[in-house]
mmCIF file of the C-alpha atoms, coordinates in Angstrom:
data_MODEL
# 
_entry.id   MODEL 
# 
loop_
_atom_site.group_PDB 
_atom_site.id 
_atom_site.type_symbol 
_atom_site.label_atom_id 
_atom_site.label_alt_id 
_atom_site.label_comp_id 
_atom_site.label_asym_id 
_atom_site.label_entity_id 
_atom_site.label_seq_id 
_atom_site.pdbx_PDB_ins_code 
_atom_site.Cartn_x 
_atom_site.Cartn_y 
_atom_site.Cartn_z 
_atom_site.occupancy 
_atom_site.B_iso_or_equiv 
_atom_site.pdbx_formal_charge 
_atom_site.auth_seq_id 
_atom_site.auth_comp_id 
_atom_site.auth_asym_id 
_atom_site.auth_atom_id 
_atom_site.pdbx_PDB_model_num 
ATOM 1   C CA . MET A 1 1   ? 75.651 203.060 127.039 1.00 0.00 ? 1   MET A CA 1 
ATOM 2   C CA . LYS A 1 2   ? 78.767 204.104 126.321 1.00 0.00 ? 2   LYS A CA 1 
ATOM 3   C CA . THR A 1 3   ? 80.009 200.806 124.869 1.00 0.00 ? 3   THR A CA 1 
ATOM 4   C CA . ILE A 1 4   ? 77.752 201.488 121.825 1.00 0.00 ? 4   ILE A CA 1 
ATOM 5   C CA . PHE A 1 5   ? 80.093 204.645 121.025 1.00 0.00 ? 5   PHE A CA 1 
ATOM 6   C CA . THR A 1 6   ? 82.854 202.334 121.026 1.00 0.00 ? 6   THR A CA 1 
ATOM 7   C CA . LEU A 1 7   ? 81.332 199.992 118.931 1.00 0.00 ? 7   LEU A CA 1 
ATOM 8   C CA . ASP A 1 8   ? 83.609 199.145 115.326 1.00 0.00 ? 8   ASP A CA 1 
ATOM 9   C CA . THR A 1 9   ? 81.903 200.950 112.706 1.00 0.00 ? 9   THR A CA 1 
ATOM 10  C CA . TRP A 1 10  ? 81.084 197.862 110.893 1.00 0.00 ? 10  TRP A CA 1 
ATOM 11  C CA . LYS A 1 11  ? 79.261 196.241 113.863 1.00 0.00 ? 11  LYS A CA 1 
ATOM 12  C CA . LEU A 1 12  ? 76.995 199.171 114.239 1.00 0.00 ? 12  LEU A CA 1 
ATOM 13  C CA . PHE A 1 13  ? 76.585 199.378 110.461 1.00 0.00 ? 13  PHE A CA 1 
ATOM 14  C CA . LEU A 1 14  ? 75.277 195.900 110.590 1.00 0.00 ? 14  LEU A CA 1 
ATOM 15  C CA . ILE A 1 15  ? 72.978 196.641 113.480 1.00 0.00 ? 15  ILE A CA 1 
ATOM 16  C CA . ILE A 1 16  ? 71.201 199.290 111.335 1.00 0.00 ? 16  ILE A CA 1 
ATOM 17  C CA . LEU A 1 17  ? 70.967 196.469 108.415 1.00 0.00 ? 17  LEU A CA 1 
ATOM 18  C CA . ILE A 1 18  ? 69.496 193.771 110.545 1.00 0.00 ? 18  ILE A CA 1 
ATOM 19  C CA . PRO A 1 19  ? 66.041 194.773 109.534 1.00 0.00 ? 19  PRO A CA 1 
ATOM 20  C CA . ILE A 1 20  ? 66.378 194.538 105.642 1.00 0.00 ? 20  ILE A CA 1 
ATOM 21  C CA . LEU A 1 21  ? 67.876 190.710 106.335 1.00 0.00 ? 21  LEU A CA 1 
ATOM 22  C CA . PHE A 1 22  ? 64.070 189.562 107.580 1.00 0.00 ? 22  PHE A CA 1 
ATOM 23  C CA . PRO A 1 23  ? 61.284 190.193 105.071 1.00 0.00 ? 23  PRO A CA 1 
ATOM 24  C CA . ASP A 1 24  ? 58.681 189.015 107.264 1.00 0.00 ? 24  ASP A CA 1 
ATOM 25  C CA . ASP A 1 25  ? 56.272 191.922 108.342 1.00 0.00 ? 25  ASP A CA 1 
ATOM 26  C CA . THR A 1 26  ? 55.974 190.689 111.928 1.00 0.00 ? 26  THR A CA 1 
ATOM 27  C CA . ILE A 1 27  ? 59.495 190.547 112.451 1.00 0.00 ? 27  ILE A CA 1 
ATOM 28  C CA . ASN A 1 28  ? 60.740 192.994 110.066 1.00 0.00 ? 28  ASN A CA 1 
ATOM 29  C CA . LEU A 1 29  ? 57.941 195.496 112.280 1.00 0.00 ? 29  LEU A CA 1 
ATOM 30  C CA . LEU A 1 30  ? 59.830 194.578 115.492 1.00 0.00 ? 30  LEU A CA 1 
ATOM 31  C CA . LEU A 1 31  ? 63.349 194.878 114.362 1.00 0.00 ? 31  LEU A CA 1 
ATOM 32  C CA . ILE A 1 32  ? 62.605 198.329 112.774 1.00 0.00 ? 32  ILE A CA 1 
ATOM 33  C CA . THR A 1 33  ? 60.766 199.597 116.135 1.00 0.00 ? 33  THR A CA 1 
ATOM 34  C CA . LEU A 1 34  ? 63.727 197.829 118.098 1.00 0.00 ? 34  LEU A CA 1 
ATOM 35  C CA . LEU A 1 35  ? 66.375 199.420 115.576 1.00 0.00 ? 35  LEU A CA 1 
ATOM 36  C CA . ILE A 1 36  ? 64.372 203.218 115.928 1.00 0.00 ? 36  ILE A CA 1 
ATOM 37  C CA . ALA A 1 37  ? 64.631 202.644 119.916 1.00 0.00 ? 37  ALA A CA 1 
ATOM 38  C CA . VAL A 1 38  ? 68.491 201.842 119.921 1.00 0.00 ? 38  VAL A CA 1 
ATOM 39  C CA . PHE A 1 39  ? 69.367 204.687 117.250 1.00 0.00 ? 39  PHE A CA 1 
ATOM 40  C CA . ALA A 1 40  ? 67.120 207.321 119.536 1.00 0.00 ? 40  ALA A CA 1 
ATOM 41  C CA . THR A 1 41  ? 68.551 205.998 122.253 1.00 0.00 ? 41  THR A CA 1 
ATOM 42  C CA . TRP A 1 42  ? 71.982 206.348 120.861 1.00 0.00 ? 42  TRP A CA 1 
ATOM 43  C CA . THR A 1 43  ? 71.265 209.794 119.759 1.00 0.00 ? 43  THR A CA 1 
ATOM 44  C CA . TYR A 1 44  ? 70.051 211.225 123.440 1.00 0.00 ? 44  TYR A CA 1 
ATOM 45  C CA . TYR A 1 45  ? 73.135 209.600 125.030 1.00 0.00 ? 45  TYR A CA 1 
ATOM 46  C CA . LEU A 1 46  ? 75.637 210.759 122.389 1.00 0.00 ? 46  LEU A CA 1 
ATOM 47  C CA . GLY A 1 47  ? 74.180 214.614 122.557 1.00 0.00 ? 47  GLY A CA 1 
ATOM 48  C CA . THR A 1 48  ? 74.045 214.292 126.506 1.00 0.00 ? 48  THR A CA 1 
ATOM 49  C CA . GLU A 1 49  ? 77.569 212.785 126.672 1.00 0.00 ? 49  GLU A CA 1 
ATOM 50  C CA . LEU A 1 50  ? 79.120 215.254 124.217 1.00 0.00 ? 50  LEU A CA 1 
ATOM 51  C CA . TYR A 1 51  ? 77.850 218.469 126.017 1.00 0.00 ? 51  TYR A CA 1 
ATOM 52  C CA . LYS A 1 52  ? 79.484 217.048 129.048 1.00 0.00 ? 52  LYS A CA 1 
ATOM 53  C CA . LYS A 1 53  ? 82.993 217.424 127.054 1.00 0.00 ? 53  LYS A CA 1 
ATOM 54  C CA . LEU A 1 54  ? 82.151 220.550 125.455 1.00 0.00 ? 54  LEU A CA 1 
ATOM 55  C CA . PRO A 1 55  ? 84.692 223.516 125.971 1.00 0.00 ? 55  PRO A CA 1 
ATOM 56  C CA . SER A 1 56  ? 83.681 226.098 128.815 1.00 0.00 ? 56  SER A CA 1 
ATOM 57  C CA . GLY A 1 57  ? 81.818 229.182 126.975 1.00 0.00 ? 57  GLY A CA 1 
ATOM 58  C CA . HIS A 1 58  ? 80.121 227.220 124.488 1.00 0.00 ? 58  HIS A CA 1 
ATOM 59  C CA . ALA A 1 59  ? 76.618 228.342 122.713 1.00 0.00 ? 59  ALA A CA 1 
ATOM 60  C CA . LEU A 1 60  ? 74.689 225.071 123.235 1.00 0.00 ? 60  LEU A CA 1 
ATOM 61  C CA . ASN A 1 61  ? 71.746 224.428 125.563 1.00 0.00 ? 61  ASN A CA 1 
ATOM 62  C CA . ILE A 1 62  ? 71.195 220.894 126.809 1.00 0.00 ? 62  ILE A CA 1 
ATOM 63  C CA . ASN A 1 63  ? 67.821 221.750 127.738 1.00 0.00 ? 63  ASN A CA 1 
ATOM 64  C CA . LYS A 1 64  ? 66.717 222.658 124.090 1.00 0.00 ? 64  LYS A CA 1 
ATOM 65  C CA . PHE A 1 65  ? 68.710 219.512 123.024 1.00 0.00 ? 65  PHE A CA 1 
ATOM 66  C CA . LYS A 1 66  ? 66.050 217.290 125.145 1.00 0.00 ? 66  LYS A CA 1 
ATOM 67  C CA . PHE A 1 67  ? 62.894 219.445 124.511 1.00 0.00 ? 67  PHE A CA 1 
ATOM 68  C CA . HIS A 1 68  ? 63.750 219.024 120.528 1.00 0.00 ? 68  HIS A CA 1 
ATOM 69  C CA . PHE A 1 69  ? 64.764 215.463 121.072 1.00 0.00 ? 69  PHE A CA 1 
ATOM 70  C CA . PHE A 1 70  ? 61.545 214.412 122.867 1.00 0.00 ? 70  PHE A CA 1 
ATOM 71  C CA . PHE A 1 71  ? 58.714 216.395 121.299 1.00 0.00 ? 71  PHE A CA 1 
ATOM 72  C CA . PRO A 1 72  ? 59.133 214.436 118.026 1.00 0.00 ? 72  PRO A CA 1 
ATOM 73  C CA . ILE A 1 73  ? 58.828 211.116 120.012 1.00 0.00 ? 73  ILE A CA 1 
ATOM 74  C CA . ILE A 1 74  ? 56.124 212.206 122.424 1.00 0.00 ? 74  ILE A CA 1 
ATOM 75  C CA . TYR A 1 75  ? 53.608 214.022 119.392 1.00 0.00 ? 75  TYR A CA 1 
ATOM 76  C CA . PHE A 1 76  ? 54.265 210.725 117.308 1.00 0.00 ? 76  PHE A CA 1 
ATOM 77  C CA . THR A 1 77  ? 53.603 208.398 119.960 1.00 0.00 ? 77  THR A CA 1 
ATOM 78  C CA . VAL A 1 78  ? 50.236 210.370 120.906 1.00 0.00 ? 78  VAL A CA 1 
ATOM 79  C CA . ALA A 1 79  ? 49.479 210.598 116.982 1.00 0.00 ? 79  ALA A CA 1 
ATOM 80  C CA . VAL A 1 80  ? 49.663 206.944 116.446 1.00 0.00 ? 80  VAL A CA 1 
ATOM 81  C CA . VAL A 1 81  ? 47.787 206.058 119.586 1.00 0.00 ? 81  VAL A CA 1 
ATOM 82  C CA . ALA A 1 82  ? 44.716 208.671 118.632 1.00 0.00 ? 82  ALA A CA 1 
ATOM 83  C CA . THR A 1 83  ? 44.571 207.693 115.421 1.00 0.00 ? 83  THR A CA 1 
ATOM 84  C CA . GLY A 1 84  ? 44.506 204.041 115.886 1.00 0.00 ? 84  GLY A CA 1 
ATOM 85  C CA . GLY A 1 85  ? 47.884 203.277 114.351 1.00 0.00 ? 85  GLY A CA 1 
ATOM 86  C CA . GLY A 1 86  ? 49.122 205.984 112.386 1.00 0.00 ? 86  GLY A CA 1 
ATOM 87  C CA . TYR A 1 87  ? 47.656 208.356 109.789 1.00 0.00 ? 87  TYR A CA 1 
ATOM 88  C CA . THR A 1 88  ? 47.961 209.698 106.238 1.00 0.00 ? 88  THR A CA 1 
ATOM 89  C CA . ILE A 1 89  ? 46.811 213.166 105.481 1.00 0.00 ? 89  ILE A CA 1 
ATOM 90  C CA . SER A 1 90  ? 46.392 214.371 101.898 1.00 0.00 ? 90  SER A CA 1 
ATOM 91  C CA . ASN A 1 91  ? 44.417 216.743 99.843  1.00 0.00 ? 91  ASN A CA 1 
ATOM 92  C CA . GLU A 1 92  ? 42.025 213.965 99.384  1.00 0.00 ? 92  GLU A CA 1 
ATOM 93  C CA . ASN A 1 93  ? 41.343 212.984 102.763 1.00 0.00 ? 93  ASN A CA 1 
ATOM 94  C CA . ILE A 1 94  ? 42.358 216.291 105.085 1.00 0.00 ? 94  ILE A CA 1 
ATOM 95  C CA . ASP A 1 95  ? 38.408 216.448 105.633 1.00 0.00 ? 95  ASP A CA 1 
ATOM 96  C CA . GLN A 1 96  ? 38.069 212.983 107.215 1.00 0.00 ? 96  GLN A CA 1 
ATOM 97  C CA . TYR A 1 97  ? 40.413 214.485 110.003 1.00 0.00 ? 97  TYR A CA 1 
ATOM 98  C CA . GLY A 1 98  ? 38.000 217.565 110.831 1.00 0.00 ? 98  GLY A CA 1 
ATOM 99  C CA . ALA A 1 99  ? 39.511 220.545 113.045 1.00 0.00 ? 99  ALA A CA 1 
ATOM 100 C CA . ILE A 1 100 ? 42.442 218.153 114.094 1.00 0.00 ? 100 ILE A CA 1 
ATOM 101 C CA . GLY A 1 101 ? 43.843 217.694 110.163 1.00 0.00 ? 101 GLY A CA 1 
ATOM 102 C CA . TYR A 1 102 ? 45.751 221.249 110.145 1.00 0.00 ? 102 TYR A CA 1 
ATOM 103 C CA . PRO A 1 103 ? 47.218 221.348 113.339 1.00 0.00 ? 103 PRO A CA 1 
ATOM 104 C CA . MET A 1 104 ? 48.561 217.843 112.872 1.00 0.00 ? 104 MET A CA 1 
ATOM 105 C CA . ILE A 1 105 ? 50.123 219.063 109.734 1.00 0.00 ? 105 ILE A CA 1 
ATOM 106 C CA . ILE A 1 106 ? 51.838 222.027 111.646 1.00 0.00 ? 106 ILE A CA 1 
ATOM 107 C CA . LEU A 1 107 ? 53.059 219.542 114.684 1.00 0.00 ? 107 LEU A CA 1 
ATOM 108 C CA . HIS A 1 108 ? 54.554 217.236 111.860 1.00 0.00 ? 108 HIS A CA 1 
ATOM 109 C CA . ILE A 1 109 ? 56.377 220.243 110.595 1.00 0.00 ? 109 ILE A CA 1 
ATOM 110 C CA . PHE A 1 110 ? 57.561 221.386 113.719 1.00 0.00 ? 110 PHE A CA 1 
ATOM 111 C CA . SER A 1 111 ? 58.765 217.314 114.575 1.00 0.00 ? 111 SER A CA 1 
ATOM 112 C CA . MET A 1 112 ? 60.690 217.835 111.905 1.00 0.00 ? 112 MET A CA 1 
ATOM 113 C CA . TYR A 1 113 ? 62.382 220.901 112.829 1.00 0.00 ? 113 TYR A CA 1 
ATOM 114 C CA . CYS A 1 114 ? 63.005 219.237 115.812 1.00 0.00 ? 114 CYS A CA 1 
ATOM 115 C CA . MET A 1 115 ? 64.640 216.297 114.108 1.00 0.00 ? 115 MET A CA 1 
ATOM 116 C CA . ILE A 1 116 ? 67.069 218.696 112.449 1.00 0.00 ? 116 ILE A CA 1 
ATOM 117 C CA . TYR A 1 117 ? 67.859 220.972 115.499 1.00 0.00 ? 117 TYR A CA 1 
ATOM 118 C CA . CYS A 1 118 ? 68.993 217.353 116.993 1.00 0.00 ? 118 CYS A CA 1 
ATOM 119 C CA . ILE A 1 119 ? 71.160 216.691 113.976 1.00 0.00 ? 119 ILE A CA 1 
ATOM 120 C CA . TYR A 1 120 ? 72.652 220.209 114.505 1.00 0.00 ? 120 TYR A CA 1 
ATOM 121 C CA . PHE A 1 121 ? 73.262 219.783 118.104 1.00 0.00 ? 121 PHE A CA 1 
ATOM 122 C CA . LEU A 1 122 ? 74.913 216.556 117.666 1.00 0.00 ? 122 LEU A CA 1 
ATOM 123 C CA . SER A 1 123 ? 77.011 217.772 114.541 1.00 0.00 ? 123 SER A CA 1 
ATOM 124 C CA . LYS A 1 124 ? 78.292 220.992 116.187 1.00 0.00 ? 124 LYS A CA 1 
ATOM 125 C CA . ALA A 1 125 ? 78.852 219.247 119.720 1.00 0.00 ? 125 ALA A CA 1 
ATOM 126 C CA . LEU A 1 126 ? 80.857 216.580 117.773 1.00 0.00 ? 126 LEU A CA 1 
ATOM 127 C CA . ILE A 1 127 ? 83.297 218.886 115.816 1.00 0.00 ? 127 ILE A CA 1 
ATOM 128 C CA . SER A 1 128 ? 83.569 221.395 119.432 1.00 0.00 ? 128 SER A CA 1 
ATOM 129 C CA . VAL A 1 129 ? 84.592 218.220 121.348 1.00 0.00 ? 129 VAL A CA 1 
ATOM 130 C CA . GLU A 1 130 ? 87.009 217.156 118.801 1.00 0.00 ? 130 GLU A CA 1 
ATOM 131 C CA . THR A 1 131 ? 88.925 220.631 117.988 1.00 0.00 ? 131 THR A CA 1 
ATOM 132 C CA . GLN A 1 132 ? 88.142 222.139 121.723 1.00 0.00 ? 132 GLN A CA 1 
ATOM 133 C CA . ASN A 1 133 ? 87.103 225.240 120.156 1.00 0.00 ? 133 ASN A CA 1 
ATOM 134 C CA . LYS A 1 134 ? 84.109 227.042 121.438 1.00 0.00 ? 134 LYS A CA 1 
ATOM 135 C CA . ASN A 1 135 ? 83.589 229.027 118.214 1.00 0.00 ? 135 ASN A CA 1 
ATOM 136 C CA . ILE A 1 136 ? 82.787 227.087 115.561 1.00 0.00 ? 136 ILE A CA 1 
ATOM 137 C CA . GLN A 1 137 ? 81.551 227.979 111.802 1.00 0.00 ? 137 GLN A CA 1 
ATOM 138 C CA . THR A 1 138 ? 78.731 226.445 110.407 1.00 0.00 ? 138 THR A CA 1 
ATOM 139 C CA . SER A 1 139 ? 81.615 225.492 107.261 1.00 0.00 ? 139 SER A CA 1 
ATOM 140 C CA . GLU A 1 140 ? 83.140 222.732 110.136 1.00 0.00 ? 140 GLU A CA 1 
ATOM 141 C CA . TYR A 1 141 ? 80.376 221.192 110.745 1.00 0.00 ? 141 TYR A CA 1 
ATOM 142 C CA . ILE A 1 142 ? 77.920 221.043 107.705 1.00 0.00 ? 142 ILE A CA 1 
ATOM 143 C CA . GLY A 1 143 ? 79.776 217.380 106.923 1.00 0.00 ? 143 GLY A CA 1 
ATOM 144 C CA . TYR A 1 144 ? 78.528 215.968 110.064 1.00 0.00 ? 144 TYR A CA 1 
ATOM 145 C CA . ILE A 1 145 ? 74.904 217.522 109.700 1.00 0.00 ? 145 ILE A CA 1 
ATOM 146 C CA . PHE A 1 146 ? 74.797 215.460 106.173 1.00 0.00 ? 146 PHE A CA 1 
ATOM 147 C CA . GLY A 1 147 ? 76.540 212.291 107.819 1.00 0.00 ? 147 GLY A CA 1 
ATOM 148 C CA . PHE A 1 148 ? 73.702 212.277 110.372 1.00 0.00 ? 148 PHE A CA 1 
ATOM 149 C CA . TRP A 1 149 ? 71.208 212.855 107.957 1.00 0.00 ? 149 TRP A CA 1 
ATOM 150 C CA . PHE A 1 150 ? 72.041 210.206 105.427 1.00 0.00 ? 150 PHE A CA 1 
ATOM 151 C CA . PHE A 1 151 ? 73.238 208.079 108.681 1.00 0.00 ? 151 PHE A CA 1 
ATOM 152 C CA . PRO A 1 152 ? 73.775 204.538 107.161 1.00 0.00 ? 152 PRO A CA 1 
ATOM 153 C CA . ILE A 1 153 ? 76.441 206.064 104.947 1.00 0.00 ? 153 ILE A CA 1 
ATOM 154 C CA . GLY A 1 154 ? 77.500 208.771 107.455 1.00 0.00 ? 154 GLY A CA 1 
ATOM 155 C CA . ILE A 1 155 ? 78.323 206.516 110.218 1.00 0.00 ? 155 ILE A CA 1 
ATOM 156 C CA . TRP A 1 156 ? 81.011 205.501 108.308 1.00 0.00 ? 156 TRP A CA 1 
ATOM 157 C CA . PHE A 1 157 ? 83.012 208.970 108.845 1.00 0.00 ? 157 PHE A CA 1 
ATOM 158 C CA . ILE A 1 158 ? 80.979 209.829 112.236 1.00 0.00 ? 158 ILE A CA 1 
ATOM 159 C CA . GLN A 1 159 ? 81.663 206.938 114.253 1.00 0.00 ? 159 GLN A CA 1 
ATOM 160 C CA . PRO A 1 160 ? 85.014 206.736 114.155 1.00 0.00 ? 160 PRO A CA 1 
ATOM 161 C CA . LYS A 1 161 ? 85.278 210.034 115.275 1.00 0.00 ? 161 LYS A CA 1 
ATOM 162 C CA . ILE A 1 162 ? 82.861 208.870 118.226 1.00 0.00 ? 162 ILE A CA 1 
ATOM 163 C CA . ARG A 1 163 ? 84.812 206.368 119.213 1.00 0.00 ? 163 ARG A CA 1 
ATOM 164 C CA . GLN A 1 164 ? 88.232 208.466 119.442 1.00 0.00 ? 164 GLN A CA 1 
ATOM 165 C CA . ILE A 1 165 ? 86.584 210.808 121.685 1.00 0.00 ? 165 ILE A CA 1 
ATOM 166 C CA . PHE A 1 166 ? 85.092 207.864 123.831 1.00 0.00 ? 166 PHE A CA 1 
ATOM 167 C CA . THR A 1 167 ? 88.159 206.062 124.173 1.00 0.00 ? 167 THR A CA 1 
ATOM 168 C CA . ASP A 1 168 ? 90.494 209.163 125.097 1.00 0.00 ? 168 ASP A CA 1 
# 
């Protein structure tokens, strides 16, 4: 898995763009599913590998990262299976979901928080490993947070740093 960390930025960017090149619904859905799986795997292994390189005395918790990483995956998988392929909750159709509608909204919001936490973890771990400093201020890694959030653009700034860390 470490080979994906040392890929040239343009190669990783092309992997992200491949689903756009196939407008066919079936192929596109398959490629997007594959892209999400690759991105999730990349995120998980990046977090765990960066954690191993963190300076001693840091405040990041790998078990908390793993929980926040796996919760949305499990939640969305269960939600898609339980609803027969997905769901859309709005003011007009909330009654169709009955008693489960509002807990699903809460779980969905918590899943979004989990994803934001993973971005925070990766950003803080990346700058901590890069600088070998355990006391990092938010202003030092806020750029990485936006880079991970807007990933197709941010990859151009993040991947070179990751390559540098994992090729040393």
